[in-house]
PDB file of N, H, CA, C and O in Angstrom:
ATOM      1  N   MET A   1       0.699  -1.393   0.272  1.00  0.00           N
ATOM      2  CA  MET A   1      -0.084   0.276   0.174  1.00  0.00           C
ATOM      3  C   MET A   1       0.701   0.901   0.130  1.00  0.00           C
ATOM      4  O   MET A   1       1.852   0.752   0.540  1.00  0.00           O
ATOM      5  N   ALA A   2       0.040   2.042  -0.576  1.00  0.00           N
ATOM      6  H   ALA A   2      -0.895   2.163  -0.909  1.00  0.00           H
ATOM      7  CA  ALA A   2       1.398   3.629  -0.196  1.00  0.00           C
ATOM      8  C   ALA A   2       0.595   4.338   1.421  1.00  0.00           C
ATOM      9  O   ALA A   2      -0.326   4.197   2.225  1.00  0.00           O
ATOM     10  N   LYS A   3       1.923   5.233   1.019  1.00  0.00           N
ATOM     11  H   LYS A   3       2.671   5.347   0.366  1.00  0.00           H
ATOM     12  CA  LYS A   3       1.829   5.961   2.467  1.00  0.00           C
ATOM     13  C   LYS A   3       1.381   7.398   1.528  1.00  0.00           C
ATOM     14  O   LYS A   3       1.414   7.684   0.331  1.00  0.00           O
ATOM     15  N   VAL A   4       0.901   8.187   2.945  1.00  0.00           N
ATOM     16  H   VAL A   4       0.874   7.954   3.917  1.00  0.00           H
ATOM     17  CA  VAL A   4       0.398   9.280   2.401  1.00  0.00           C
ATOM     18  C   VAL A   4       0.529  10.445   3.728  1.00  0.00           C
ATOM     19  O   VAL A   4      -0.310  10.090   4.557  1.00  0.00           O
ATOM     20  N   LYS A   5       1.253  11.674   4.223  1.00  0.00           N
ATOM     21  H   LYS A   5       1.934  11.963   3.550  1.00  0.00           H
ATOM     22  CA  LYS A   5       1.493  12.291   4.850  1.00  0.00           C
ATOM     23  C   LYS A   5       0.593  13.368   4.803  1.00  0.00           C
ATOM     24  O   LYS A   5       0.669  14.241   3.938  1.00  0.00           O
ATOM     25  N   ILE A   6      -0.534  13.342   5.983  1.00  0.00           N
ATOM     26  H   ILE A   6      -0.595  12.633   6.685  1.00  0.00           H
ATOM     27  CA  ILE A   6      -1.839  14.153   6.321  1.00  0.00           C
ATOM     28  C   ILE A   6      -1.045  15.385   7.054  1.00  0.00           C
ATOM     29  O   ILE A   6       0.017  15.122   7.619  1.00  0.00           O
ATOM     30  N   THR A   7      -1.511  16.632   7.053  1.00  0.00           N
ATOM     31  H   THR A   7      -2.374  16.845   6.595  1.00  0.00           H
ATOM     32  CA  THR A   7      -1.384  17.873   7.898  1.00  0.00           C
ATOM     33  C   THR A   7      -2.990  18.632   7.969  1.00  0.00           C
ATOM     34  O   THR A   7      -3.720  19.019   7.056  1.00  0.00           O
ATOM     35  N   GLN A   8      -3.116  18.644   9.014  1.00  0.00           N
ATOM     36  H   GLN A   8      -2.523  18.330   9.755  1.00  0.00           H
ATOM     37  CA  GLN A   8      -4.342  19.209   9.318  1.00  0.00           C
ATOM     38  C   GLN A   8      -4.419  21.402   8.859  1.00  0.00           C
ATOM     39  O   GLN A   8      -3.977  22.304   9.572  1.00  0.00           O
ATOM     40  N   ILE A   9      -5.028  21.519   7.686  1.00  0.00           N
ATOM     41  H   ILE A   9      -5.388  20.787   7.107  1.00  0.00           H
ATOM     42  CA  ILE A   9      -4.519  23.530   7.151  1.00  0.00           C
ATOM     43  C   ILE A   9      -5.700  23.546   7.967  1.00  0.00           C
ATOM     44  O   ILE A   9      -4.971  23.345   8.939  1.00  0.00           O
ATOM     45  N   LYS A  10      -7.146  23.612   8.613  1.00  0.00           N
ATOM     46  H   LYS A  10      -7.738  23.775   7.824  1.00  0.00           H
ATOM     47  CA  LYS A  10      -7.931  24.172   8.508  1.00  0.00           C
ATOM     48  C   LYS A  10      -8.516  23.570  10.554  1.00  0.00           C
ATOM     49  O   LYS A  10      -8.240  22.487  11.069  1.00  0.00           O
ATOM     50  N   SER A  11      -9.103  24.418  11.032  1.00  0.00           N
ATOM     51  H   SER A  11      -9.328  25.298  10.613  1.00  0.00           H
ATOM     52  CA  SER A  11      -9.159  24.299  12.387  1.00  0.00           C
ATOM     53  C   SER A  11     -10.402  23.406  12.276  1.00  0.00           C
ATOM     54  O   SER A  11     -11.060  23.306  11.241  1.00  0.00           O
ATOM     55  N   LYS A  12     -10.673  22.766  13.417  1.00  0.00           N
ATOM     56  H   LYS A  12     -10.139  22.846  14.259  1.00  0.00           H
ATOM     57  CA  LYS A  12     -12.451  21.531  13.538  1.00  0.00           C
ATOM     58  C   LYS A  12     -13.229  22.070  13.903  1.00  0.00           C
ATOM     59  O   LYS A  12     -14.328  21.573  13.656  1.00  0.00           O
ATOM     60  N   ASN A  13     -13.233  23.374  14.695  1.00  0.00           N
ATOM     61  H   ASN A  13     -12.341  23.778  14.896  1.00  0.00           H
ATOM     62  CA  ASN A  13     -14.236  24.180  15.010  1.00  0.00           C
ATOM     63  C   ASN A  13     -14.925  24.501  13.887  1.00  0.00           C
ATOM     64  O   ASN A  13     -14.495  24.847  12.786  1.00  0.00           O
ATOM     65  N   GLY A  14     -16.486  24.293  14.426  1.00  0.00           N
ATOM     66  H   GLY A  14     -16.836  24.012  15.319  1.00  0.00           H
ATOM     67  CA  GLY A  14     -17.297  23.951  13.674  1.00  0.00           C
ATOM     68  C   GLY A  14     -17.789  22.706  12.480  1.00  0.00           C
ATOM     69  O   GLY A  14     -18.703  22.822  11.664  1.00  0.00           O
ATOM     70  N   ALA A  15     -17.065  21.764  12.633  1.00  0.00           N
ATOM     71  H   ALA A  15     -16.322  21.671  13.296  1.00  0.00           H
ATOM     72  CA  ALA A  15     -16.400  20.644  12.473  1.00  0.00           C
ATOM     73  C   ALA A  15     -17.823  19.848  13.186  1.00  0.00           C
ATOM     74  O   ALA A  15     -18.062  19.949  14.389  1.00  0.00           O
ATOM     75  N   THR A  16     -18.775  18.985  12.148  1.00  0.00           N
ATOM     76  H   THR A  16     -18.580  18.902  11.171  1.00  0.00           H
ATOM     77  CA  THR A  16     -18.890  17.759  12.631  1.00  0.00           C
ATOM     78  C   THR A  16     -19.083  16.858  13.755  1.00  0.00           C
ATOM     79  O   THR A  16     -18.685  17.607  14.648  1.00  0.00           O
ATOM     80  N   LYS A  17     -19.292  16.174  14.130  1.00  0.00           N
ATOM     81  H   LYS A  17     -19.615  15.566  13.405  1.00  0.00           H
ATOM     82  CA  LYS A  17     -18.436  15.139  14.783  1.00  0.00           C
ATOM     83  C   LYS A  17     -18.325  14.369  14.527  1.00  0.00           C
ATOM     84  O   LYS A  17     -17.541  13.668  15.168  1.00  0.00           O
ATOM     85  N   ARG A  18     -19.048  13.789  13.304  1.00  0.00           N
ATOM     86  H   ARG A  18     -19.684  14.358  12.784  1.00  0.00           H
ATOM     87  CA  ARG A  18     -18.221  12.609  12.539  1.00  0.00           C
ATOM     88  C   ARG A  18     -17.220  13.441  11.836  1.00  0.00           C
ATOM     89  O   ARG A  18     -16.191  12.865  11.483  1.00  0.00           O
ATOM     90  N   GLN A  19     -17.325  14.458  11.624  1.00  0.00           N
ATOM     91  H   GLN A  19     -18.161  14.926  11.911  1.00  0.00           H
ATOM     92  CA  GLN A  19     -15.620  15.519  11.209  1.00  0.00           C
ATOM     93  C   GLN A  19     -14.411  14.653  12.186  1.00  0.00           C
ATOM     94  O   GLN A  19     -13.514  13.851  11.927  1.00  0.00           O
ATOM     95  N   ILE A  20     -14.831  15.169  13.173  1.00  0.00           N
ATOM     96  H   ILE A  20     -15.559  15.821  13.384  1.00  0.00           H
ATOM     97  CA  ILE A  20     -13.757  15.364  14.139  1.00  0.00           C
ATOM     98  C   ILE A  20     -13.371  14.058  14.520  1.00  0.00           C
ATOM     99  O   ILE A  20     -12.236  13.617  14.339  1.00  0.00           O
ATOM    100  N   ALA A  21     -14.391  13.373  15.097  1.00  0.00           N
ATOM    101  H   ALA A  21     -15.313  13.731  15.244  1.00  0.00           H
ATOM    102  CA  ALA A  21     -13.621  11.389  14.898  1.00  0.00           C
ATOM    103  C   ALA A  21     -13.261  10.914  14.194  1.00  0.00           C
ATOM    104  O   ALA A  21     -12.897   9.761  14.424  1.00  0.00           O
ATOM    105  N   ASN A  22     -13.078  11.588  12.552  1.00  0.00           N
ATOM    106  H   ASN A  22     -13.373  12.525  12.365  1.00  0.00           H
ATOM    107  CA  ASN A  22     -12.532  11.021  11.849  1.00  0.00           C
ATOM    108  C   ASN A  22     -11.115  11.786  11.573  1.00  0.00           C
ATOM    109  O   ASN A  22     -10.247  11.106  11.025  1.00  0.00           O
ATOM    110  N   LEU A  23     -10.873  12.837  11.829  1.00  0.00           N
ATOM    111  H   LEU A  23     -11.579  13.389  12.274  1.00  0.00           H
ATOM    112  CA  LEU A  23      -9.458  13.369  12.514  1.00  0.00           C
ATOM    113  C   LEU A  23      -8.831  12.442  13.530  1.00  0.00           C
ATOM    114  O   LEU A  23      -7.783  11.815  13.371  1.00  0.00           O
ATOM    115  N   THR A  24      -9.850  12.439  14.922  1.00  0.00           N
ATOM    116  H   THR A  24     -10.701  12.948  15.051  1.00  0.00           H
ATOM    117  CA  THR A  24      -8.818  11.561  15.731  1.00  0.00           C
ATOM    118  C   THR A  24      -7.944  10.923  15.421  1.00  0.00           C
ATOM    119  O   THR A  24      -6.716  10.882  15.494  1.00  0.00           O
ATOM    120  N   GLY A  25      -9.387  10.004  14.759  1.00  0.00           N
ATOM    121  H   GLY A  25     -10.384  10.037  14.700  1.00  0.00           H
ATOM    122  CA  GLY A  25      -9.255   8.558  14.041  1.00  0.00           C
ATOM    123  C   GLY A  25      -8.049   8.301  13.380  1.00  0.00           C
ATOM    124  O   GLY A  25      -7.362   7.322  13.674  1.00  0.00           O
ATOM    125  N   LEU A  26      -7.670   9.267  12.331  1.00  0.00           N
ATOM    126  H   LEU A  26      -8.228  10.062  12.091  1.00  0.00           H
ATOM    127  CA  LEU A  26      -6.633   9.419  11.722  1.00  0.00           C
ATOM    128  C   LEU A  26      -5.435  10.235  12.229  1.00  0.00           C
ATOM    129  O   LEU A  26      -4.487  10.649  11.562  1.00  0.00           O
ATOM    130  N   GLY A  27      -5.698  10.405  13.728  1.00  0.00           N
ATOM    131  H   GLY A  27      -6.468  10.069  14.270  1.00  0.00           H
ATOM    132  CA  GLY A  27      -4.157  10.289  14.275  1.00  0.00           C
ATOM    133  C   GLY A  27      -3.498  11.842  14.662  1.00  0.00           C
ATOM    134  O   GLY A  27      -2.441  12.048  15.257  1.00  0.00           O
ATOM    135  N   LEU A  28      -4.883  13.295  13.902  1.00  0.00           N
ATOM    136  H   LEU A  28      -5.742  13.127  13.419  1.00  0.00           H
ATOM    137  CA  LEU A  28      -5.009  14.834  14.301  1.00  0.00           C
ATOM    138  C   LEU A  28      -5.533  15.429  15.205  1.00  0.00           C
ATOM    139  O   LEU A  28      -6.660  15.912  15.102  1.00  0.00           O
ATOM    140  N   ARG A  29      -4.925  15.491  16.091  1.00  0.00           N
ATOM    141  H   ARG A  29      -4.009  15.099  16.175  1.00  0.00           H
ATOM    142  CA  ARG A  29      -5.374  16.367  17.028  1.00  0.00           C
ATOM    143  C   ARG A  29      -5.133  18.304  17.495  1.00  0.00           C
ATOM    144  O   ARG A  29      -5.614  19.079  18.322  1.00  0.00           O
ATOM    145  N   LYS A  30      -4.286  18.352  16.573  1.00  0.00           N
ATOM    146  H   LYS A  30      -3.896  17.722  15.902  1.00  0.00           H
ATOM    147  CA  LYS A  30      -3.892  20.389  16.562  1.00  0.00           C
ATOM    148  C   LYS A  30      -3.711  20.466  15.325  1.00  0.00           C
ATOM    149  O   LYS A  30      -3.445  19.558  14.537  1.00  0.00           O
ATOM    150  N   MET A  31      -3.910  21.973  15.069  1.00  0.00           N
ATOM    151  H   MET A  31      -4.126  22.711  15.709  1.00  0.00           H
ATOM    152  CA  MET A  31      -3.418  22.302  13.958  1.00  0.00           C
ATOM    153  C   MET A  31      -2.147  22.383  13.363  1.00  0.00           C
ATOM    154  O   MET A  31      -1.276  22.536  14.219  1.00  0.00           O
ATOM    155  N   HIS A  32      -1.751  22.340  12.302  1.00  0.00           N
ATOM    156  H   HIS A  32      -2.458  22.215  11.606  1.00  0.00           H
ATOM    157  CA  HIS A  32      -0.355  22.081  11.704  1.00  0.00           C
ATOM    158  C   HIS A  32       0.118  21.377  11.596  1.00  0.00           C
ATOM    159  O   HIS A  32       1.116  21.431  10.878  1.00  0.00           O
ATOM    160  N   GLN A  33      -0.500  19.442  12.644  1.00  0.00           N
ATOM    161  H   GLN A  33      -1.311  19.398  13.227  1.00  0.00           H
ATOM    162  CA  GLN A  33      -0.087  18.501  12.538  1.00  0.00           C
ATOM    163  C   GLN A  33      -0.142  17.429  11.576  1.00  0.00           C
ATOM    164  O   GLN A  33      -1.164  17.194  10.930  1.00  0.00           O
ATOM    165  N   THR A  34       1.126  16.648  11.440  1.00  0.00           N
ATOM    166  H   THR A  34       1.956  16.839  11.964  1.00  0.00           H
ATOM    167  CA  THR A  34       1.827  16.008  10.146  1.00  0.00           C
ATOM    168  C   THR A  34       1.718  14.884  10.675  1.00  0.00           C
ATOM    169  O   THR A  34       2.382  14.806  11.709  1.00  0.00           O
ATOM    170  N   VAL A  35       0.739  13.276  10.208  1.00  0.00           N
ATOM    171  H   VAL A  35       0.200  13.340   9.368  1.00  0.00           H
ATOM    172  CA  VAL A  35       0.831  12.029  10.181  1.00  0.00           C
ATOM    173  C   VAL A  35       1.332  11.275   8.441  1.00  0.00           C
ATOM    174  O   VAL A  35       1.100  11.604   7.277  1.00  0.00           O
ATOM    175  N   GLU A  36       2.022  10.270   9.030  1.00  0.00           N
ATOM    176  H   GLU A  36       2.211  10.003   9.975  1.00  0.00           H
ATOM    177  CA  GLU A  36       1.745   9.195   8.073  1.00  0.00           C
ATOM    178  C   GLU A  36       1.177   8.511   8.259  1.00  0.00           C
ATOM    179  O   GLU A  36       1.272   8.014   9.382  1.00  0.00           O
ATOM    180  N   VAL A  37       0.314   8.048   7.454  1.00  0.00           N
ATOM    181  H   VAL A  37       0.236   8.451   6.543  1.00  0.00           H
ATOM    182  CA  VAL A  37      -0.581   6.123   7.848  1.00  0.00           C
ATOM    183  C   VAL A  37      -0.820   5.984   5.953  1.00  0.00           C
ATOM    184  O   VAL A  37      -0.935   6.767   5.011  1.00  0.00           O
ATOM    185  N   GLU A  38      -0.806   5.016   6.090  1.00  0.00           N
ATOM    186  H   GLU A  38      -0.712   4.379   6.855  1.00  0.00           H
ATOM    187  CA  GLU A  38      -1.745   3.689   5.438  1.00  0.00           C
ATOM    188  C   GLU A  38      -2.806   4.089   4.918  1.00  0.00           C
ATOM    189  O   GLU A  38      -3.897   4.304   5.448  1.00  0.00           O
ATOM    190  N   LEU A  39      -2.264   4.257   3.165  1.00  0.00           N
ATOM    191  H   LEU A  39      -1.378   4.082   2.735  1.00  0.00           H
ATOM    192  CA  LEU A  39      -3.591   4.798   2.441  1.00  0.00           C
ATOM    193  C   LEU A  39      -4.219   3.211   1.748  1.00  0.00           C
ATOM    194  O   LEU A  39      -4.042   2.482   0.772  1.00  0.00           O
ATOM    195  N   THR A  40      -5.102   3.304   3.089  1.00  0.00           N
ATOM    196  H   THR A  40      -5.245   3.896   3.881  1.00  0.00           H
ATOM    197  CA  THR A  40      -5.953   1.987   2.882  1.00  0.00           C
ATOM    198  C   THR A  40      -7.684   2.198   2.091  1.00  0.00           C
ATOM    199  O   THR A  40      -8.153   3.327   2.235  1.00  0.00           O
ATOM    200  N   PRO A  41      -8.555   1.182   1.319  1.00  0.00           N
ATOM    201  CA  PRO A  41      -9.976   1.674   1.930  1.00  0.00           C
ATOM    202  C   PRO A  41     -10.332   2.377   2.674  1.00  0.00           C
ATOM    203  O   PRO A  41     -10.754   3.481   2.331  1.00  0.00           O
ATOM    204  N   VAL A  42     -10.270   1.851   4.400  1.00  0.00           N
ATOM    205  H   VAL A  42      -9.926   0.954   4.679  1.00  0.00           H
ATOM    206  CA  VAL A  42     -10.583   2.895   5.632  1.00  0.00           C
ATOM    207  C   VAL A  42      -9.914   3.929   5.274  1.00  0.00           C
ATOM    208  O   VAL A  42     -10.593   4.518   4.434  1.00  0.00           O
ATOM    209  N   THR A  43      -8.713   4.596   5.505  1.00  0.00           N
ATOM    210  H   THR A  43      -8.162   4.117   6.188  1.00  0.00           H
ATOM    211  CA  THR A  43      -8.080   5.382   5.408  1.00  0.00           C
ATOM    212  C   THR A  43      -8.755   6.180   5.026  1.00  0.00           C
ATOM    213  O   THR A  43      -9.296   7.048   5.712  1.00  0.00           O
ATOM    214  N   ASN A  44      -8.868   5.986   3.519  1.00  0.00           N
ATOM    215  H   ASN A  44      -8.428   5.282   2.962  1.00  0.00           H
ATOM    216  CA  ASN A  44      -8.885   6.571   2.101  1.00  0.00           C
ATOM    217  C   ASN A  44     -10.698   7.365   2.380  1.00  0.00           C
ATOM    218  O   ASN A  44     -10.984   8.511   2.033  1.00  0.00           O
ATOM    219  N   GLY A  45     -11.671   6.378   3.071  1.00  0.00           N
ATOM    220  H   GLY A  45     -11.438   5.447   3.353  1.00  0.00           H
ATOM    221  CA  GLY A  45     -13.198   6.593   3.235  1.00  0.00           C
ATOM    222  C   GLY A  45     -12.968   7.911   3.946  1.00  0.00           C
ATOM    223  O   GLY A  45     -13.211   8.937   3.310  1.00  0.00           O
ATOM    224  N   MET A  46     -12.375   8.034   5.629  1.00  0.00           N
ATOM    225  H   MET A  46     -12.178   7.201   6.145  1.00  0.00           H
ATOM    226  CA  MET A  46     -11.830   9.160   6.265  1.00  0.00           C
ATOM    227  C   MET A  46     -11.421  10.187   5.961  1.00  0.00           C
ATOM    228  O   MET A  46     -11.921  11.237   6.366  1.00  0.00           O
ATOM    229  N   LEU A  47     -10.529  10.132   5.265  1.00  0.00           N
ATOM    230  H   LEU A  47     -10.123   9.280   4.936  1.00  0.00           H
ATOM    231  CA  LEU A  47      -9.773  10.937   4.253  1.00  0.00           C
ATOM    232  C   LEU A  47     -10.810  12.638   3.150  1.00  0.00           C
ATOM    233  O   LEU A  47     -10.799  13.849   2.929  1.00  0.00           O
ATOM    234  N   GLN A  48     -11.711  10.930   2.794  1.00  0.00           N
ATOM    235  H   GLN A  48     -11.720   9.947   2.973  1.00  0.00           H
ATOM    236  CA  GLN A  48     -12.484  11.911   1.892  1.00  0.00           C
ATOM    237  C   GLN A  48     -13.671  12.921   2.876  1.00  0.00           C
ATOM    238  O   GLN A  48     -13.877  14.021   2.363  1.00  0.00           O
ATOM    239  N   LYS A  49     -14.300  12.700   3.956  1.00  0.00           N
ATOM    240  H   LYS A  49     -14.134  11.807   4.373  1.00  0.00           H
ATOM    241  CA  LYS A  49     -14.735  13.092   4.666  1.00  0.00           C
ATOM    242  C   LYS A  49     -14.521  14.253   4.999  1.00  0.00           C
ATOM    243  O   LYS A  49     -15.338  15.165   4.871  1.00  0.00           O
ATOM    244  N   VAL A  50     -13.497  14.348   5.424  1.00  0.00           N
ATOM    245  H   VAL A  50     -12.833  13.607   5.528  1.00  0.00           H
ATOM    246  CA  VAL A  50     -12.350  16.404   5.421  1.00  0.00           C
ATOM    247  C   VAL A  50     -11.319  16.131   4.941  1.00  0.00           C
ATOM    248  O   VAL A  50     -10.257  16.090   5.562  1.00  0.00           O
ATOM    249  N   LEU A  51     -11.491  15.863   3.574  1.00  0.00           N
ATOM    250  H   LEU A  51     -12.353  15.895   3.070  1.00  0.00           H
ATOM    251  CA  LEU A  51     -11.197  16.683   2.277  1.00  0.00           C
ATOM    252  C   LEU A  51     -10.362  18.095   2.602  1.00  0.00           C
ATOM    253  O   LEU A  51      -9.176  18.416   2.519  1.00  0.00           O
ATOM    254  N   HIS A  52     -11.526  18.739   2.995  1.00  0.00           N
ATOM    255  H   HIS A  52     -12.489  18.478   3.062  1.00  0.00           H
ATOM    256  CA  HIS A  52     -11.213  20.588   3.591  1.00  0.00           C
ATOM    257  C   HIS A  52     -10.790  20.748   4.632  1.00  0.00           C
ATOM    258  O   HIS A  52     -10.560  21.908   4.972  1.00  0.00           O
ATOM    259  N   LEU A  53     -10.557  19.811   5.426  1.00  0.00           N
ATOM    260  H   LEU A  53     -10.744  18.869   5.151  1.00  0.00           H
ATOM    261  CA  LEU A  53      -9.890  20.508   6.846  1.00  0.00           C
ATOM    262  C   LEU A  53      -8.326  20.140   6.230  1.00  0.00           C
ATOM    263  O   LEU A  53      -7.595  21.130   6.237  1.00  0.00           O
ATOM    264  N   VAL A  54      -7.877  19.258   5.855  1.00  0.00           N
ATOM    265  H   VAL A  54      -8.471  18.453   5.850  1.00  0.00           H
ATOM    266  CA  VAL A  54      -6.645  18.266   6.214  1.00  0.00           C
ATOM    267  C   VAL A  54      -5.691  18.824   4.216  1.00  0.00           C
ATOM    268  O   VAL A  54      -6.296  19.318   3.265  1.00  0.00           O
ATOM    269  N   LYS A  55      -4.436  18.535   4.264  1.00  0.00           N
ATOM    270  H   LYS A  55      -3.945  18.133   5.037  1.00  0.00           H
ATOM    271  CA  LYS A  55      -3.738  18.324   2.714  1.00  0.00           C
ATOM    272  C   LYS A  55      -3.248  17.457   2.525  1.00  0.00           C
ATOM    273  O   LYS A  55      -2.420  17.346   3.429  1.00  0.00           O
ATOM    274  N   VAL A  56      -3.143  16.260   1.569  1.00  0.00           N
ATOM    275  H   VAL A  56      -3.816  16.350   0.835  1.00  0.00           H
ATOM    276  CA  VAL A  56      -2.598  15.298   1.164  1.00  0.00           C
ATOM    277  C   VAL A  56      -1.962  15.522   0.885  1.00  0.00           C
ATOM    278  O   VAL A  56      -1.948  16.725   0.628  1.00  0.00           O
ATOM    279  N   GLU A  57      -0.219  14.479   0.468  1.00  0.00           N
ATOM    280  H   GLU A  57      -0.230  13.501   0.677  1.00  0.00           H
ATOM    281  CA  GLU A  57       0.622  14.537   0.431  1.00  0.00           C
ATOM    282  C   GLU A  57       1.253  12.845   0.115  1.00  0.00           C
ATOM    283  O   GLU A  57       1.360  12.091   1.082  1.00  0.00           O
ATOM    284  N   GLU A  58       1.631  12.368  -1.247  1.00  0.00           N
ATOM    285  H   GLU A  58       1.544  12.981  -2.033  1.00  0.00           H
ATOM    286  CA  GLU A  58       1.707  11.335  -1.183  1.00  0.00           C
ATOM    287  C   GLU A  58       3.380  11.040  -0.601  1.00  0.00           C
ATOM    288  O   GLU A  58       4.052  12.065  -0.493  1.00  0.00           O
ATOM    289  N   ILE A  59       4.058   9.741  -0.234  1.00  0.00           N
ATOM    290  H   ILE A  59       3.512   8.908  -0.322  1.00  0.00           H
ATOM    291  CA  ILE A  59       4.905   9.850   0.168  1.00  0.00           C
ATOM    292  C   ILE A  59       5.941   8.708  -1.189  1.00  0.00           C
ATOM    293  O   ILE A  59       7.155   8.552  -1.065  1.00  0.00           O
TER     294      ILE A  59
END
Protein backbone atom coordinates (compact mmCIF):
# COMPACT_ATOMS: atom_id res chain seq x y z
CA MET A 1 0.00 0.00 0.00
CA ALA A 2 1.01 3.59 -0.54
CA LYS A 3 1.77 5.94 2.31
CA VAL A 4 0.40 9.46 2.53
CA LYS A 5 1.35 12.44 4.66
CA ILE A 6 -1.69 14.23 6.13
CA THR A 7 -1.48 17.72 7.60
CA GLN A 8 -4.40 19.48 9.28
CA ILE A 9 -4.63 22.97 7.76
CA LYS A 10 -8.01 24.16 9.05
CA SER A 11 -9.53 24.19 12.51
CA LYS A 12 -12.02 21.57 13.55
CA ASN A 13 -14.18 24.28 15.19
CA GLY A 14 -17.53 24.16 13.45
CA ALA A 15 -16.95 20.66 12.09
CA THR A 16 -19.49 17.92 12.73
CA LYS A 17 -18.92 15.23 15.36
CA ARG A 18 -18.33 12.73 12.57
CA GLN A 19 -15.60 14.88 11.01
CA ILE A 20 -13.91 15.43 14.38
CA ALA A 21 -14.01 11.67 15.00
CA ASN A 22 -12.40 11.05 11.60
CA LEU A 23 -9.60 13.53 12.36
CA THR A 24 -8.99 11.81 15.68
CA GLY A 25 -9.04 8.40 13.99
CA LEU A 26 -6.40 9.57 11.55
CA GLY A 27 -4.24 10.71 14.48
CA LEU A 28 -4.65 14.47 14.08
CA ARG A 29 -5.16 16.40 17.31
CA LYS A 30 -4.15 19.98 16.57
CA MET A 31 -3.53 22.44 13.75
CA HIS A 32 -0.48 21.94 11.50
CA GLN A 33 0.16 18.48 12.92
CA THR A 34 1.40 15.96 10.33
CA VAL A 35 0.97 12.19 10.38
CA GLU A 36 1.92 9.44 7.94
CA VAL A 37 -0.60 6.65 7.35
CA GLU A 38 -1.02 3.73 4.97
CA LEU A 39 -3.59 4.45 2.28
CA THR A 40 -6.15 1.70 2.76
CA PRO A 41 -9.82 1.80 1.76
CA VAL A 42 -10.70 2.65 5.37
CA THR A 43 -8.29 5.59 5.68
CA ASN A 44 -9.22 6.76 2.19
CA GLY A 45 -12.88 6.94 3.24
CA MET A 46 -11.95 8.89 6.36
CA LEU A 47 -9.90 11.31 4.26
CA GLN A 48 -12.79 11.93 1.88
CA LYS A 49 -14.96 13.11 4.79
CA VAL A 50 -12.40 15.68 6.01
CA LEU A 51 -10.66 16.62 2.75
CA HIS A 52 -11.58 20.30 3.25
CA LEU A 53 -9.72 20.36 6.59
CA VAL A 54 -6.49 18.60 5.61
CA LYS A 55 -3.70 18.63 3.03
CA VAL A 56 -2.71 15.23 1.61
CA GLU A 57 0.68 14.47 0.05
CA GLU A 58 1.74 11.13 -1.39
CA ILE A 59 5.07 9.80 -0.15
